[in-house]
C-alpha positions in Angstrom: 9.5 54.8 1.9 12.3 52.4 1.0 13.1 49.5 3.3 16.5 47.8 3.4 16.5 44.1 3.6 19.0 42.6 5.9 19.5 39.2 4.5 21.3 36.6 6.7 23.3 33.6 5.4 20.8 31.2 3.8 18.2 33.9 3.2 16.9 34.3 -0.4 14.9 37.3 -1.5 12.3 36.0 -4.0 9.0 36.3 -5.8 6.7 33.9 -4.0 3.9 34.1 -6.6 2.8 35.8 -9.5 2.0 37.9 -11.4 -1.2 35.7 -11.6 -4.7 36.5 -12.2 -7.1 35.6 -9.6 -10.1 33.5 -10.0 -13.7 34.1 -8.5 -13.3 31.3 -5.9 -10.6 30.8 -3.3 -7.5 29.2 -4.9 -4.0 28.5 -3.5 -1.6 30.9 -4.9 1.4 29.9 -2.8 2.6 27.0 -0.5 5.5 27.4 1.8 8.1 24.8 1.1 8.5 22.0 3.7 11.2 22.6 6.4 11.9 26.2 5.3 11.0 29.5 6.9 9.1 32.0 4.6 8.4 35.6 5.3 5.9 37.4 3.1 7.1 41.0 2.7 5.1 42.6 -0.1 1.8 42.1 -1.6 0.9 43.9 -4.9 -2.7 43.6 -6.5 -3.4 45.4 -9.8 -6.9 45.9 -11.1 -6.8 45.9 -14.8 -10.6 46.4 -15.2 -12.7 49.5 -15.5 -14.7 48.8 -12.4 -13.8 48.4 -8.6 -13.2 44.7 -7.7 -13.1 43.0 -4.3 -10.0 41.2 -3.2 -9.8 38.5 -0.5 -6.5 37.0 0.6 -6.2 34.2 3.4 -3.3 32.6 5.3 -4.4 29.0 5.1 -7.6 27.6 3.6 -10.0 30.5 3.2 -12.2 31.2 6.1 -13.4 34.5 7.8 -10.8 34.0 10.7 -7.9 33.3 8.3 -8.4 36.5 6.1 -5.5 39.1 5.8 -7.9 41.0 3.4 -11.6 40.4 3.4 -13.4 41.9 0.3 -10.9 44.8 0.1 -12.0 47.1 -2.7 -9.3 47.8 -5.3 -10.4 50.8 -7.5 -10.9 50.5 -11.2 -7.4 50.5 -12.8 -6.0 50.9 -9.4 -3.3 49.1 -7.3 -2.8 47.9 -3.8 0.8 47.8 -2.7 1.2 46.6 0.9 4.3 45.9 2.9 3.9 43.1 5.6 5.8 40.9 7.8 4.1 37.5 7.9 5.9 34.4 8.7 4.7 31.2 7.1 5.2 27.8 8.5 6.2 24.7 6.5 3.4 23.7 3.9 1.2 26.6 5.0 -0.8 28.2 2.1 -1.9 31.6 0.8 -5.3 31.6 -0.9 -6.8 34.5 -2.8 -9.8 35.3 -5.1 -11.5 38.3 -6.6 -15.1 39.3 -6.8 -14.8 39.2 -10.7 -12.5 36.6 -12.2 -9.5 37.6 -14.2 -9.6 41.3 -13.2 -7.0 41.3 -10.4 -3.3 40.4 -10.8 -1.5 39.3 -7.7 2.2 39.3 -7.0 3.8 38.4 -3.7 7.5 38.7 -2.6 9.3 37.7 0.3 12.4 35.9 1.9 12.9 32.1 2.0 15.4 30.8 4.7 17.1 27.7 3.6 
């Protein structure tokens, strides 16, 4: 399914982070700019290993009640491609980690409104 992006004046479609390999502990992968609205639209996670790996992604500092994905299994040599619509506020962060370091590669795209 293709989705048409209707950008308004001041909207910039961009890669927000990545591709970046995830560590085995929660780390900030993106911080929303001050005084700008950010919409997370797509999350892509590639598993480059020969074994299933768990992925955790949080909106804000990692905690059970902040997780978008909590130990989501990405199959060996598999991919998660997810379309979302998450609005981030000024200075809000995305944190992510993998159950095995350097096996998952994360890319996040979205729209920044200036």
